[in-house]
mmCIF file as Biopython writes it, N, C-alpha, C and O atoms, coordinates in Angstrom:
data_model
#
loop_
_atom_site.group_PDB
_atom_site.id
_atom_site.type_symbol
_atom_site.label_atom_id
_atom_site.label_alt_id
_atom_site.label_comp_id
_atom_site.label_asym_id
_atom_site.label_entity_id
_atom_site.label_seq_id
_atom_site.pdbx_PDB_ins_code
_atom_site.Cartn_x
_atom_site.Cartn_y
_atom_site.Cartn_z
_atom_site.occupancy
_atom_site.B_iso_or_equiv
_atom_site.auth_seq_id
_atom_site.auth_asym_id
_atom_site.pdbx_PDB_model_num
ATOM 1   N N  . MET A ? 1  ? 89.049  80.433  82.094  1.0 0.0 1  A 1 
ATOM 2   C CA . MET A ? 1  ? 89.713  80.052  83.322  1.0 0.0 1  A 1 
ATOM 3   C C  . MET A ? 1  ? 90.904  80.974  83.546  1.0 0.0 1  A 1 
ATOM 4   O O  . MET A ? 1  ? 91.680  81.239  82.628  1.0 0.0 1  A 1 
ATOM 5   N N  . LEU A ? 2  ? 91.035  81.450  84.756  1.0 0.0 2  A 1 
ATOM 6   C CA . LEU A ? 2  ? 92.137  82.346  85.087  1.0 0.0 2  A 1 
ATOM 7   C C  . LEU A ? 2  ? 93.341  81.540  85.540  1.0 0.0 2  A 1 
ATOM 8   O O  . LEU A ? 2  ? 93.217  80.613  86.341  1.0 0.0 2  A 1 
ATOM 9   N N  . ILE A ? 3  ? 94.485  81.896  85.029  1.0 0.0 3  A 1 
ATOM 10  C CA . ILE A ? 3  ? 95.729  81.234  85.425  1.0 0.0 3  A 1 
ATOM 11  C C  . ILE A ? 3  ? 96.616  82.277  86.069  1.0 0.0 3  A 1 
ATOM 12  O O  . ILE A ? 3  ? 96.932  83.303  85.467  1.0 0.0 3  A 1 
ATOM 13  N N  . ILE A ? 4  ? 97.015  82.001  87.304  1.0 0.0 4  A 1 
ATOM 14  C CA . ILE A ? 4  ? 97.875  82.910  88.051  1.0 0.0 4  A 1 
ATOM 15  C C  . ILE A ? 4  ? 99.216  82.205  88.281  1.0 0.0 4  A 1 
ATOM 16  O O  . ILE A ? 4  ? 99.275  81.219  89.016  1.0 0.0 4  A 1 
ATOM 17  N N  . PRO A ? 5  ? 100.293 82.701  87.657  1.0 0.0 5  A 1 
ATOM 18  C CA . PRO A ? 5  ? 101.597 82.089  87.908  1.0 0.0 5  A 1 
ATOM 19  C C  . PRO A ? 5  ? 102.088 82.444  89.318  1.0 0.0 5  A 1 
ATOM 20  O O  . PRO A ? 5  ? 102.141 83.614  89.697  1.0 0.0 5  A 1 
ATOM 21  N N  . VAL A ? 6  ? 102.440 81.419  90.075  1.0 0.0 6  A 1 
ATOM 22  C CA . VAL A ? 6  ? 102.931 81.621  91.438  1.0 0.0 6  A 1 
ATOM 23  C C  . VAL A ? 6  ? 104.403 81.243  91.459  1.0 0.0 6  A 1 
ATOM 24  O O  . VAL A ? 6  ? 104.782 80.139  91.069  1.0 0.0 6  A 1 
ATOM 25  N N  . LYS A ? 7  ? 105.216 82.168  91.915  1.0 0.0 7  A 1 
ATOM 26  C CA . LYS A ? 7  ? 106.650 81.928  91.975  1.0 0.0 7  A 1 
ATOM 27  C C  . LYS A ? 7  ? 106.996 81.065  93.183  1.0 0.0 7  A 1 
ATOM 28  O O  . LYS A ? 7  ? 106.227 80.976  94.140  1.0 0.0 7  A 1 
ATOM 29  N N  . GLU A ? 8  ? 108.134 80.449  93.124  1.0 0.0 8  A 1 
ATOM 30  C CA . GLU A ? 8  ? 108.594 79.600  94.220  1.0 0.0 8  A 1 
ATOM 31  C C  . GLU A ? 8  ? 108.773 80.437  95.480  1.0 0.0 8  A 1 
ATOM 32  O O  . GLU A ? 8  ? 109.469 81.452  95.468  1.0 0.0 8  A 1 
ATOM 33  N N  . GLY A ? 9  ? 108.146 80.010  96.554  1.0 0.0 9  A 1 
ATOM 34  C CA . GLY A ? 9  ? 108.268 80.697  97.835  1.0 0.0 9  A 1 
ATOM 35  C C  . GLY A ? 9  ? 107.378 81.924  97.969  1.0 0.0 9  A 1 
ATOM 36  O O  . GLY A ? 9  ? 107.498 82.662  98.946  1.0 0.0 9  A 1 
ATOM 37  N N  . GLU A ? 10 ? 106.482 82.160  97.003  1.0 0.0 10 A 1 
ATOM 38  C CA . GLU A ? 10 ? 105.601 83.321  97.074  1.0 0.0 10 A 1 
ATOM 39  C C  . GLU A ? 10 ? 104.461 83.055  98.056  1.0 0.0 10 A 1 
ATOM 40  O O  . GLU A ? 10 ? 103.941 81.943  98.143  1.0 0.0 10 A 1 
ATOM 41  N N  . ASN A ? 11 ? 104.095 84.077  98.773  1.0 0.0 11 A 1 
ATOM 42  C CA . ASN A ? 11 ? 103.046 83.977  99.784  1.0 0.0 11 A 1 
ATOM 43  C C  . ASN A ? 11 ? 101.695 83.705  99.125  1.0 0.0 11 A 1 
ATOM 44  O O  . ASN A ? 11 ? 101.395 84.252  98.063  1.0 0.0 11 A 1 
ATOM 45  N N  . ILE A ? 12 ? 100.878 82.855  99.761  1.0 0.0 12 A 1 
ATOM 46  C CA . ILE A ? 12 ? 99.573  82.499  99.207  1.0 0.0 12 A 1 
ATOM 47  C C  . ILE A ? 12 ? 98.635  83.704  99.204  1.0 0.0 12 A 1 
ATOM 48  O O  . ILE A ? 12 ? 97.797  83.825  98.311  1.0 0.0 12 A 1 
ATOM 49  N N  . GLU A ? 13 ? 98.762  84.600  100.190 1.0 0.0 13 A 1 
ATOM 50  C CA . GLU A ? 13 ? 97.928  85.790  100.226 1.0 0.0 13 A 1 
ATOM 51  C C  . GLU A ? 13 ? 98.186  86.677  99.011  1.0 0.0 13 A 1 
ATOM 52  O O  . GLU A ? 13 ? 97.261  87.267  98.452  1.0 0.0 13 A 1 
ATOM 53  N N  . ARG A ? 14 ? 99.431  86.763  98.616  1.0 0.0 14 A 1 
ATOM 54  C CA . ARG A ? 14 ? 99.785  87.569  97.450  1.0 0.0 14 A 1 
ATOM 55  C C  . ARG A ? 14 ? 99.188  86.954  96.179  1.0 0.0 14 A 1 
ATOM 56  O O  . ARG A ? 14 ? 98.694  87.668  95.306  1.0 0.0 14 A 1 
ATOM 57  N N  . ALA A ? 15 ? 99.238  85.636  96.089  1.0 0.0 15 A 1 
ATOM 58  C CA . ALA A ? 15 ? 98.665  84.961  94.924  1.0 0.0 15 A 1 
ATOM 59  C C  . ALA A ? 15 ? 97.148  85.157  94.889  1.0 0.0 15 A 1 
ATOM 60  O O  . ALA A ? 15 ? 96.580  85.367  93.817  1.0 0.0 15 A 1 
ATOM 61  N N  . LEU A ? 16 ? 96.488  85.092  96.043  1.0 0.0 16 A 1 
ATOM 62  C CA . LEU A ? 16 ? 95.052  85.320  96.102  1.0 0.0 16 A 1 
ATOM 63  C C  . LEU A ? 16 ? 94.711  86.752  95.699  1.0 0.0 16 A 1 
ATOM 64  O O  . LEU A ? 16 ? 93.720  86.994  95.011  1.0 0.0 16 A 1 
ATOM 65  N N  . LYS A ? 17 ? 95.544  87.696  96.135  1.0 0.0 17 A 1 
ATOM 66  C CA . LYS A ? 17 ? 95.328  89.098  95.786  1.0 0.0 17 A 1 
ATOM 67  C C  . LYS A ? 17 ? 95.428  89.283  94.266  1.0 0.0 17 A 1 
ATOM 68  O O  . LYS A ? 17 ? 94.629  90.007  93.672  1.0 0.0 17 A 1 
ATOM 69  N N  . LYS A ? 18 ? 96.403  88.633  93.649  1.0 0.0 18 A 1 
ATOM 70  C CA . LYS A ? 18 ? 96.553  88.699  92.195  1.0 0.0 18 A 1 
ATOM 71  C C  . LYS A ? 18 ? 95.327  88.104  91.505  1.0 0.0 18 A 1 
ATOM 72  O O  . LYS A ? 18 ? 94.829  88.645  90.518  1.0 0.0 18 A 1 
ATOM 73  N N  . TYR A ? 19 ? 94.847  86.971  92.048  1.0 0.0 19 A 1 
ATOM 74  C CA . TYR A ? 19 ? 93.679  86.316  91.472  1.0 0.0 19 A 1 
ATOM 75  C C  . TYR A ? 19 ? 92.456  87.212  91.544  1.0 0.0 19 A 1 
ATOM 76  O O  . TYR A ? 19 ? 91.739  87.372  90.557  1.0 0.0 19 A 1 
ATOM 77  N N  . LYS A ? 20 ? 92.217  87.795  92.705  1.0 0.0 20 A 1 
ATOM 78  C CA . LYS A ? 20 ? 91.054  88.661  92.881  1.0 0.0 20 A 1 
ATOM 79  C C  . LYS A ? 20 ? 91.109  89.862  91.943  1.0 0.0 20 A 1 
ATOM 80  O O  . LYS A ? 20 ? 90.095  90.251  91.363  1.0 0.0 20 A 1 
ATOM 81  N N  . LYS A ? 21 ? 92.301  90.449  91.795  1.0 0.0 21 A 1 
ATOM 82  C CA . LYS A ? 21 ? 92.470  91.602  90.920  1.0 0.0 21 A 1 
ATOM 83  C C  . LYS A ? 21 ? 92.187  91.222  89.471  1.0 0.0 21 A 1 
ATOM 84  O O  . LYS A ? 21 ? 91.506  91.952  88.751  1.0 0.0 21 A 1 
ATOM 85  N N  . LYS A ? 22 ? 92.710  90.082  89.053  1.0 0.0 22 A 1 
ATOM 86  C CA . LYS A ? 22 ? 92.503  89.623  87.692  1.0 0.0 22 A 1 
ATOM 87  C C  . LYS A ? 22 ? 91.029  89.284  87.460  1.0 0.0 22 A 1 
ATOM 88  O O  . LYS A ? 22 ? 90.486  89.560  86.391  1.0 0.0 22 A 1 
ATOM 89  N N  . TYR A ? 23 ? 90.386  88.686  88.463  1.0 0.0 23 A 1 
ATOM 90  C CA . TYR A ? 23 ? 88.970  88.324  88.376  1.0 0.0 23 A 1 
ATOM 91  C C  . TYR A ? 23 ? 88.102  89.570  88.250  1.0 0.0 23 A 1 
ATOM 92  O O  . TYR A ? 23 ? 87.158  89.588  87.460  1.0 0.0 23 A 1 
ATOM 93  N N  . ASP A ? 24 ? 88.407  90.604  89.016  1.0 0.0 24 A 1 
ATOM 94  C CA . ASP A ? 24 ? 87.645  91.853  88.949  1.0 0.0 24 A 1 
ATOM 95  C C  . ASP A ? 24 ? 87.774  92.507  87.573  1.0 0.0 24 A 1 
ATOM 96  O O  . ASP A ? 24 ? 86.820  93.107  87.078  1.0 0.0 24 A 1 
ATOM 97  N N  . LYS A ? 25 ? 88.942  92.393  86.962  1.0 0.0 25 A 1 
ATOM 98  C CA . LYS A ? 25 ? 89.156  92.998  85.653  1.0 0.0 25 A 1 
ATOM 99  C C  . LYS A ? 25 ? 88.359  92.303  84.563  1.0 0.0 25 A 1 
ATOM 100 O O  . LYS A ? 25 ? 88.090  92.902  83.522  1.0 0.0 25 A 1 
ATOM 101 N N  . THR A ? 26 ? 87.976  91.052  84.782  1.0 0.0 26 A 1 
ATOM 102 C CA . THR A ? 26 ? 87.211  90.331  83.764  1.0 0.0 26 A 1 
ATOM 103 C C  . THR A ? 26 ? 85.741  90.731  83.768  1.0 0.0 26 A 1 
ATOM 104 O O  . THR A ? 26 ? 85.024  90.443  82.809  1.0 0.0 26 A 1 
ATOM 105 N N  . ASN A ? 27 ? 85.278  91.391  84.829  1.0 0.0 27 A 1 
ATOM 106 C CA . ASN A ? 27 ? 83.893  91.873  84.956  1.0 0.0 27 A 1 
ATOM 107 C C  . ASN A ? 27 ? 82.865  90.750  84.867  1.0 0.0 27 A 1 
ATOM 108 O O  . ASN A ? 27 ? 81.772  90.953  84.339  1.0 0.0 27 A 1 
ATOM 109 N N  . VAL A ? 28 ? 83.202  89.575  85.376  1.0 0.0 28 A 1 
ATOM 110 C CA . VAL A ? 28 ? 82.296  88.432  85.329  1.0 0.0 28 A 1 
ATOM 111 C C  . VAL A ? 28 ? 81.045  88.701  86.157  1.0 0.0 28 A 1 
ATOM 112 O O  . VAL A ? 28 ? 79.935  88.459  85.682  1.0 0.0 28 A 1 
ATOM 113 N N  . MET A ? 29 ? 81.197  89.191  87.368  1.0 0.0 29 A 1 
ATOM 114 C CA . MET A ? 29 ? 80.041  89.413  88.235  1.0 0.0 29 A 1 
ATOM 115 C C  . MET A ? 29 ? 79.142  90.517  87.696  1.0 0.0 29 A 1 
ATOM 116 O O  . MET A ? 29 ? 77.918  90.417  87.789  1.0 0.0 29 A 1 
ATOM 117 N N  . LYS A ? 30 ? 79.732  91.566  87.134  1.0 0.0 30 A 1 
ATOM 118 C CA . LYS A ? 30 ? 78.927  92.633  86.538  1.0 0.0 30 A 1 
ATOM 119 C C  . LYS A ? 30 ? 78.073  92.085  85.404  1.0 0.0 30 A 1 
ATOM 120 O O  . LYS A ? 30 ? 76.895  92.419  85.283  1.0 0.0 30 A 1 
ATOM 121 N N  . GLU A ? 31 ? 78.672  91.253  84.588  1.0 0.0 31 A 1 
ATOM 122 C CA . GLU A ? 31 ? 77.952  90.673  83.453  1.0 0.0 31 A 1 
ATOM 123 C C  . GLU A ? 31 ? 76.836  89.750  83.928  1.0 0.0 31 A 1 
ATOM 124 O O  . GLU A ? 31 ? 75.745  89.762  83.358  1.0 0.0 31 A 1 
ATOM 125 N N  . LEU A ? 32 ? 77.091  88.952  84.961  1.0 0.0 32 A 1 
ATOM 126 C CA . LEU A ? 32 ? 76.057  88.068  85.497  1.0 0.0 32 A 1 
ATOM 127 C C  . LEU A ? 32 ? 74.892  88.868  86.065  1.0 0.0 32 A 1 
ATOM 128 O O  . LEU A ? 32 ? 73.735  88.514  85.838  1.0 0.0 32 A 1 
ATOM 129 N N  . ARG A ? 33 ? 75.174  89.921  86.787  1.0 0.0 33 A 1 
ATOM 130 C CA . ARG A ? 33 ? 74.118  90.749  87.351  1.0 0.0 33 A 1 
ATOM 131 C C  . ARG A ? 33 ? 73.313  91.442  86.246  1.0 0.0 33 A 1 
ATOM 132 O O  . ARG A ? 33 ? 72.095  91.585  86.342  1.0 0.0 33 A 1 
ATOM 133 N N  . ARG A ? 34 ? 74.020  91.865  85.200  1.0 0.0 34 A 1 
ATOM 134 C CA . ARG A ? 34 ? 73.349  92.544  84.105  1.0 0.0 34 A 1 
ATOM 135 C C  . ARG A ? 34 ? 72.426  91.585  83.356  1.0 0.0 34 A 1 
ATOM 136 O O  . ARG A ? 34 ? 71.350  91.986  82.912  1.0 0.0 34 A 1 
ATOM 137 N N  . ARG A ? 35 ? 72.828  90.342  83.212  1.0 0.0 35 A 1 
ATOM 138 C CA . ARG A ? 35 ? 72.040  89.359  82.468  1.0 0.0 35 A 1 
ATOM 139 C C  . ARG A ? 35 ? 70.968  88.677  83.320  1.0 0.0 35 A 1 
ATOM 140 O O  . ARG A ? 35 ? 70.196  87.861  82.817  1.0 0.0 35 A 1 
ATOM 141 N N  . LYS A ? 36 ? 70.926  89.008  84.589  1.0 0.0 36 A 1 
ATOM 142 C CA . LYS A ? 36 ? 69.986  88.360  85.495  1.0 0.0 36 A 1 
ATOM 143 C C  . LYS A ? 36 ? 68.542  88.514  85.019  1.0 0.0 36 A 1 
ATOM 144 O O  . LYS A ? 36 ? 67.752  87.573  85.092  1.0 0.0 36 A 1 
ATOM 145 N N  . GLU A ? 37 ? 68.211  89.696  84.538  1.0 0.0 37 A 1 
ATOM 146 C CA . GLU A ? 37 ? 66.871  89.925  84.009  1.0 0.0 37 A 1 
ATOM 147 C C  . GLU A ? 37 ? 66.969  90.816  82.778  1.0 0.0 37 A 1 
ATOM 148 O O  . GLU A ? 37 ? 67.867  91.651  82.665  1.0 0.0 37 A 1 
ATOM 149 N N  . PHE A ? 38 ? 66.044  90.626  81.878  1.0 0.0 38 A 1 
ATOM 150 C CA . PHE A ? 38 ? 66.048  91.385  80.629  1.0 0.0 38 A 1 
ATOM 151 C C  . PHE A ? 38 ? 65.457  92.773  80.856  1.0 0.0 38 A 1 
ATOM 152 O O  . PHE A ? 38 ? 64.423  92.925  81.507  1.0 0.0 38 A 1 
ATOM 153 N N  . VAL A ? 39 ? 66.125  93.771  80.311  1.0 0.0 39 A 1 
ATOM 154 C CA . VAL A ? 39 ? 65.628  95.146  80.371  1.0 0.0 39 A 1 
ATOM 155 C C  . VAL A ? 39 ? 65.403  95.602  78.935  1.0 0.0 39 A 1 
ATOM 156 O O  . VAL A ? 39 ? 66.300  95.533  78.094  1.0 0.0 39 A 1 
ATOM 157 N N  . LYS A ? 40 ? 64.192  96.064  78.676  1.0 0.0 40 A 1 
ATOM 158 C CA . LYS A ? 40 ? 63.846  96.476  77.321  1.0 0.0 40 A 1 
ATOM 159 C C  . LYS A ? 40 ? 64.710  97.673  76.896  1.0 0.0 40 A 1 
ATOM 160 O O  . LYS A ? 40 ? 65.067  98.511  77.725  1.0 0.0 40 A 1 
ATOM 161 N N  . PRO A ? 41 ? 65.039  97.744  75.614  1.0 0.0 41 A 1 
ATOM 162 C CA . PRO A ? 41 ? 65.831  98.869  75.118  1.0 0.0 41 A 1 
ATOM 163 C C  . PRO A ? 41 ? 65.183  100.222 75.384  1.0 0.0 41 A 1 
ATOM 164 O O  . PRO A ? 41 ? 65.881  101.206 75.628  1.0 0.0 41 A 1 
ATOM 165 N N  . SER A ? 42 ? 63.851  100.280 75.338  1.0 0.0 42 A 1 
ATOM 166 C CA . SER A ? 42 ? 63.182  101.556 75.590  1.0 0.0 42 A 1 
ATOM 167 C C  . SER A ? 42 ? 63.406  102.009 77.031  1.0 0.0 42 A 1 
ATOM 168 O O  . SER A ? 42 ? 63.530  103.205 77.293  1.0 0.0 42 A 1 
ATOM 169 N N  . VAL A ? 43 ? 63.458  101.063 77.964  1.0 0.0 43 A 1 
ATOM 170 C CA . VAL A ? 43 ? 63.707  101.396 79.368  1.0 0.0 43 A 1 
ATOM 171 C C  . VAL A ? 43 ? 65.139  101.893 79.537  1.0 0.0 43 A 1 
ATOM 172 O O  . VAL A ? 43 ? 65.386  102.843 80.281  1.0 0.0 43 A 1 
ATOM 173 N N  . ILE A ? 44 ? 66.070  101.258 78.856  1.0 0.0 44 A 1 
ATOM 174 C CA . ILE A ? 44 ? 67.471  101.684 78.919  1.0 0.0 44 A 1 
ATOM 175 C C  . ILE A ? 44 ? 67.614  103.104 78.383  1.0 0.0 44 A 1 
ATOM 176 O O  . ILE A ? 44 ? 68.306  103.931 78.977  1.0 0.0 44 A 1 
ATOM 177 N N  . ASP A ? 45 ? 66.948  103.387 77.243  1.0 0.0 45 A 1 
ATOM 178 C CA . ASP A ? 45 ? 66.994  104.737 76.662  1.0 0.0 45 A 1 
ATOM 179 C C  . ASP A ? 45 ? 66.387  105.769 77.612  1.0 0.0 45 A 1 
ATOM 180 O O  . ASP A ? 45 ? 66.932  106.860 77.781  1.0 0.0 45 A 1 
ATOM 181 N N  . ARG A ? 46 ? 65.259  105.420 78.231  1.0 0.0 46 A 1 
ATOM 182 C CA . ARG A ? 46 ? 64.597  106.341 79.150  1.0 0.0 46 A 1 
ATOM 183 C C  . ARG A ? 46 ? 65.505  106.647 80.341  1.0 0.0 46 A 1 
ATOM 184 O O  . ARG A ? 46 ? 65.610  107.797 80.766  1.0 0.0 46 A 1 
ATOM 185 N N  . GLN A ? 47 ? 66.159  105.615 80.876  1.0 0.0 47 A 1 
ATOM 186 C CA . GLN A ? 47 ? 67.070  105.827 82.004  1.0 0.0 47 A 1 
ATOM 187 C C  . GLN A ? 47 ? 68.251  106.700 81.606  1.0 0.0 47 A 1 
ATOM 188 O O  . GLN A ? 47 ? 68.693  107.546 82.383  1.0 0.0 47 A 1 
ATOM 189 N N  . ALA A ? 48 ? 68.762  106.497 80.395  1.0 0.0 48 A 1 
ATOM 190 C CA . ALA A ? 48 ? 69.877  107.322 79.912  1.0 0.0 48 A 1 
ATOM 191 C C  . ALA A ? 48 ? 69.441  108.784 79.786  1.0 0.0 48 A 1 
ATOM 192 O O  . ALA A ? 48 ? 70.201  109.689 80.131  1.0 0.0 48 A 1 
ATOM 193 N N  . ASN A ? 49 ? 68.223  109.016 79.294  1.0 0.0 49 A 1 
ATOM 194 C CA . ASN A ? 49 ? 67.723  110.389 79.172  1.0 0.0 49 A 1 
ATOM 195 C C  . ASN A ? 49 ? 67.555  111.036 80.534  1.0 0.0 49 A 1 
ATOM 196 O O  . ASN A ? 49 ? 67.876  112.211 80.707  1.0 0.0 49 A 1 
ATOM 197 N N  . ILE A ? 50 ? 67.056  110.284 81.500  1.0 0.0 50 A 1 
ATOM 198 C CA . ILE A ? 50 ? 66.884  110.822 82.854  1.0 0.0 50 A 1 
ATOM 199 C C  . ILE A ? 50 ? 68.231  111.184 83.461  1.0 0.0 50 A 1 
ATOM 200 O O  . ILE A ? 50 ? 68.376  112.234 84.086  1.0 0.0 50 A 1 
ATOM 201 N N  . ARG A ? 51 ? 69.222  110.303 83.272  1.0 0.0 51 A 1 
ATOM 202 C CA . ARG A ? 51 ? 70.563  110.583 83.799  1.0 0.0 51 A 1 
ATOM 203 C C  . ARG A ? 51 ? 71.172  111.814 83.148  1.0 0.0 51 A 1 
ATOM 204 O O  . ARG A ? 51 ? 71.788  112.640 83.821  1.0 0.0 51 A 1 
ATOM 205 N N  . ALA A ? 52 ? 70.997  111.937 81.828  1.0 0.0 52 A 1 
ATOM 206 C CA . ALA A ? 52 ? 71.551  113.086 81.110  1.0 0.0 52 A 1 
ATOM 207 C C  . ALA A ? 52 ? 70.889  114.377 81.576  1.0 0.0 52 A 1 
ATOM 208 O O  . ALA A ? 52 ? 71.563  115.391 81.753  1.0 0.0 52 A 1 
ATOM 209 N N  . ALA A ? 53 ? 69.576  114.345 81.774  1.0 0.0 53 A 1 
ATOM 210 C CA . ALA A ? 53 ? 68.866  115.540 82.241  1.0 0.0 53 A 1 
ATOM 211 C C  . ALA A ? 53 ? 69.343  115.930 83.634  1.0 0.0 53 A 1 
ATOM 212 O O  . ALA A ? 53 ? 69.526  117.112 83.921  1.0 0.0 53 A 1 
ATOM 213 N N  . TYR A ? 54 ? 69.542  114.945 84.494  1.0 0.0 54 A 1 
ATOM 214 C CA . TYR A ? 54 ? 70.020  115.223 85.846  1.0 0.0 54 A 1 
ATOM 215 C C  . TYR A ? 54 ? 71.429  115.825 85.812  1.0 0.0 54 A 1 
ATOM 216 O O  . TYR A ? 54 ? 71.713  116.793 86.516  1.0 0.0 54 A 1 
ATOM 217 N N  . ALA A ? 55 ? 72.298  115.250 84.996  1.0 0.0 55 A 1 
ATOM 218 C CA . ALA A ? 55 ? 73.668  115.759 84.899  1.0 0.0 55 A 1 
ATOM 219 C C  . ALA A ? 55 ? 73.668  117.190 84.370  1.0 0.0 55 A 1 
ATOM 220 O O  . ALA A ? 55 ? 74.420  118.035 84.856  1.0 0.0 55 A 1 
ATOM 221 N N  . GLN A ? 56 ? 72.834  117.459 83.387  1.0 0.0 56 A 1 
ATOM 222 C CA . GLN A ? 56 ? 72.758  118.808 82.827  1.0 0.0 56 A 1 
ATOM 223 C C  . GLN A ? 56 ? 72.229  119.791 83.872  1.0 0.0 56 A 1 
ATOM 224 O O  . GLN A ? 56 ? 72.706  120.922 83.970  1.0 0.0 56 A 1 
ATOM 225 N N  . LYS A ? 57 ? 71.258  119.358 84.633  1.0 0.0 57 A 1 
ATOM 226 C CA . LYS A ? 57 ? 70.691  120.208 85.683  1.0 0.0 57 A 1 
ATOM 227 C C  . LYS A ? 57 ? 71.755  120.538 86.735  1.0 0.0 57 A 1 
ATOM 228 O O  . LYS A ? 57 ? 71.851  121.681 87.182  1.0 0.0 57 A 1 
ATOM 229 N N  . MET A ? 58 ? 72.544  119.554 87.126  1.0 0.0 58 A 1 
ATOM 230 C CA . MET A ? 58 ? 73.581  119.759 88.128  1.0 0.0 58 A 1 
ATOM 231 C C  . MET A ? 58 ? 74.662  120.697 87.594  1.0 0.0 58 A 1 
ATOM 232 O O  . MET A ? 58 ? 75.164  121.541 88.337  1.0 0.0 58 A 1 
ATOM 233 N N  . LYS A ? 59 ? 75.024  120.565 86.333  1.0 0.0 59 A 1 
ATOM 234 C CA . LYS A ? 59 ? 76.033  121.450 85.740  1.0 0.0 59 A 1 
ATOM 235 C C  . LYS A ? 59 ? 75.544  122.888 85.666  1.0 0.0 59 A 1 
ATOM 236 O O  . LYS A ? 59 ? 76.316  123.822 85.880  1.0 0.0 59 A 1 
ATOM 237 N N  . SER A ? 60 ? 74.250  123.068 85.360  1.0 0.0 60 A 1 
ATOM 238 C CA . SER A ? 60 ? 73.716  124.419 85.261  1.0 0.0 60 A 1 
ATOM 239 C C  . SER A ? 60 ? 73.621  125.074 86.646  1.0 0.0 60 A 1 
ATOM 240 O O  . SER A ? 60 ? 73.704  126.298 86.747  1.0 0.0 60 A 1 
ATOM 241 N N  . GLN A ? 61 ? 73.452  124.294 87.696  1.0 0.0 61 A 1 
ATOM 242 C CA . GLN A ? 61 ? 73.398  124.823 89.045  1.0 0.0 61 A 1 
ATOM 243 C C  . GLN A ? 61 ? 74.772  125.231 89.565  1.0 0.0 61 A 1 
ATOM 244 O O  . GLN A ? 61 ? 74.868  126.100 90.432  1.0 0.0 61 A 1 
ATOM 245 N N  . GLU A ? 62 ? 75.832  124.622 89.054  1.0 0.0 62 A 1 
ATOM 246 C CA . GLU A ? 62 ? 77.203  124.949 89.479  1.0 0.0 62 A 1 
ATOM 247 C C  . GLU A ? 62 ? 77.579  126.364 89.060  1.0 0.0 62 A 1 
ATOM 248 O O  . GLU A ? 62 ? 78.270  127.069 89.796  1.0 0.0 62 A 1 
ATOM 249 N N  . ILE A ? 63 ? 77.142  126.771 87.914  1.0 0.0 63 A 1 
ATOM 250 C CA . ILE A ? 63 ? 77.566  128.058 87.354  1.0 0.0 63 A 1 
ATOM 251 C C  . ILE A ? 63 ? 76.872  129.194 88.010  1.0 0.0 63 A 1 
ATOM 252 O O  . ILE A ? 63 ? 77.111  130.349 87.659  1.0 0.0 63 A 1 
#
């Protein structure tokens, strides 16, 4: 549970902004989306290899 200390006379919009910022830092939504469906480790490895190959290709084209 997130606790946001609100000072006396502080604007509610400011408190909401603090809450949203703190909530984003906890990465709750990212974790929920990631756990939504299971991805096999082999698929994760394959995607990492594809990304690495693409990044290497882009770096070689820059030079």
